[in-house]
C-alpha positions as CSV (number, residue, x, y, z in Angstrom):
1,M,63.3,111.0,72.1
2,P,66.2,111.0,74.3
3,R,65.4,109.9,77.8
4,V,67.0,112.0,80.7
5,V,68.6,109.9,83.6
6,L,69.5,111.1,87.0
7,F,72.1,109.3,89.4
8,Q,71.1,109.7,92.7
9,P,69.8,113.4,92.8
10,E,70.0,115.1,96.2
11,I,68.5,118.6,96.2
12,P,64.6,118.0,95.6
13,P,63.8,121.3,93.6
14,N,66.7,120.2,90.9
15,T,64.5,117.2,90.2
16,G,61.4,118.6,90.3
17,N,62.4,121.3,87.9
18,V,64.1,118.8,85.6
19,A,60.7,116.8,85.9
20,R,58.8,119.7,84.6
21,T,61.4,119.9,81.6
22,C,60.8,116.3,81.1
23,A,57.0,116.8,80.9
24,A,57.3,119.9,78.8
25,T,59.5,117.9,76.0
26,A,57.4,114.4,76.5
27,S,61.2,113.0,77.5
28,D,61.2,110.0,79.8
29,L,62.6,110.6,83.5
30,H,64.9,107.8,84.9
31,L,66.1,108.1,88.6
32,I,69.0,105.7,89.7
33,E,68.4,105.2,93.7
34,P,69.1,105.9,96.6
35,L,67.7,109.3,96.3
36,G,68.6,112.2,98.9
37,F,65.2,112.9,99.4
38,S,61.6,111.2,99.3
39,L,59.4,111.7,96.1
40,E,56.5,113.0,98.4
41,D,58.7,116.0,99.6
42,R,56.9,119.0,99.0
43,Y,59.8,121.3,97.7
44,L,60.2,118.5,94.9
45,R,56.1,118.5,94.3
46,R,56.4,122.6,94.3
47,A,59.1,122.5,92.0
48,G,57.5,120.2,89.6
49,L,54.0,122.0,90.1
50,D,51.1,120.4,88.6
51,Y,52.8,118.7,85.7
52,W,53.8,115.5,87.8
53,P,51.2,113.7,86.1
54,L,52.5,114.3,82.7
55,V,56.2,113.1,83.7
56,R,57.0,109.4,82.7
57,L,58.8,108.3,85.6
58,H,61.2,105.6,86.0
59,R,63.0,104.5,89.1
60,H,66.1,102.1,89.1
61,R,67.2,100.6,92.7
62,D,70.7,101.2,91.7
63,G,73.2,101.8,89.0
64,A,73.2,97.9,87.9
65,A,69.5,97.6,87.4
66,F,69.4,101.0,85.7
67,L,72.2,99.7,83.3
68,K,70.3,96.2,82.6
69,E,67.2,98.1,81.6
70,Q,69.2,100.3,79.5
71,G,71.1,97.4,77.8
72,R,67.6,95.7,77.2
73,L,66.1,98.6,75.6
74,G,69.0,99.5,73.6
75,G,70.4,103.1,72.9
76,R,73.6,105.0,73.7
77,L,74.4,105.9,77.4
78,V,75.7,109.6,76.8
79,A,77.3,110.9,80.4
80,L,77.3,114.4,81.1
81,S,80.1,115.3,83.3
82,A,82.4,118.2,84.2
83,R,85.5,115.7,83.9
84,A,84.7,114.9,80.3
85,N,86.2,116.6,77.2
86,G,83.8,115.9,74.5
87,D,82.0,119.5,73.7
88,Y,77.7,118.3,73.7
89,T,77.4,121.1,71.0
90,L,79.5,119.0,68.5
91,F,77.9,115.8,69.3
92,P,75.7,114.1,67.0
93,F,72.6,113.3,69.2
94,E,70.4,110.5,68.4
95,D,66.7,109.8,69.1
96,D,67.3,106.6,71.4
97,D,70.0,108.2,73.5
98,W,70.0,107.9,77.5
99,L,71.4,111.8,79.0
100,L,72.9,110.4,82.1
101,F,73.6,113.4,84.7
102,G,75.4,113.1,88.1
103,R,74.8,113.8,91.7
104,E,74.7,117.6,92.6
105,S,77.7,117.3,95.1
106,D,80.1,114.9,93.2
107,G,78.6,114.1,89.7
108,L,79.2,110.7,88.3
109,P,81.1,107.8,89.6
110,Q,84.2,106.6,87.6
111,G,82.3,103.1,86.7
112,L,79.5,104.8,85.3
113,L,81.5,107.3,83.2
114,E,84.0,104.5,81.7
115,R,80.3,102.7,80.7
116,A,79.3,105.7,78.9
117,D,79.1,105.3,75.0
118,A,80.2,109.1,74.9
119,R,81.3,111.5,77.7
120,L,80.4,115.1,77.3
121,T,80.8,118.0,79.0
122,I,79.0,121.7,78.6
123,P,82.1,124.2,78.1
124,M,82.4,127.3,80.3
125,A,84.3,130.3,80.5
126,M,87.0,130.3,83.4
127,A,87.2,133.2,85.5
128,A,88.9,136.6,84.1
129,Q,91.2,136.4,87.2
130,Q,94.0,133.7,87.7
131,D,93.6,133.7,91.2
132,Q,89.6,132.8,91.0
133,A,89.1,128.8,90.2
134,G,86.3,129.4,87.9
135,V,82.8,127.8,87.8
136,R,83.1,124.4,88.0
137,S,79.4,123.4,87.0
138,L,76.2,124.5,86.3
139,N,72.9,123.8,88.5
140,L,71.9,120.1,87.7
141,S,68.4,121.2,86.5
142,V,69.9,124.1,84.1
143,A,72.6,121.5,82.7
144,V,69.7,118.9,81.8
145,G,67.5,122.0,80.1
146,V,70.8,123.2,78.2
147,V,71.5,119.6,76.5
148,L,68.1,118.0,76.3
149,F,67.2,120.9,74.2
150,E,70.4,121.0,71.8
151,A,69.6,117.3,71.3
152,L,66.0,117.8,70.3
153,R,67.2,121.2,68.6
154,Q,69.3,118.6,66.5
155,L,67.0,115.8,66.1
156,R,64.1,117.8,64.7
157,A,66.8,119.5,62.4
158,R,67.4,116.7,60.7
159,P,65.7,115.7,57.2
160,P,63.2,112.9,57.4
161,A,64.5,109.5,56.5
162,S,64.1,108.8,52.8
163,G,60.8,107.6,52.2
164,S,59.3,109.3,54.8
165,V,56.4,111.7,53.9
166,T,55.9,115.1,56.0
């Protein structure tokens, strides 16, 4: 099952909504500190509703501690960024992928992007008028849901490995 990783999330309701998505999909949630809030924040708890006991939550004191754990457990580090050019819908996800999402304010630091095995983006239509900049990014919890459910769709659509019985 792909794991969801949030790098230094800043907005409690976003993280609460991501936690609820992780509970619904039985996906582990990894938070890389420092966080922009306390895990006791009422907005975080409210967004996660009563699903928090179902969340397999892992906290990492910083990016280096996270990378050490990711290296120990294996699997590909798949970074999602508005500064990437790989289309997430064309990427063949694997069961042990780590889906890494950046801070709401400024995304992922260049160093983490460079460490990733893949750098993907969610393509978005530009604004219709040239004098408009268009949408830079989606809300963090929406982006996690979009990518995580695509990964799960792909993984469930694959035929079982040879010798498997269904």
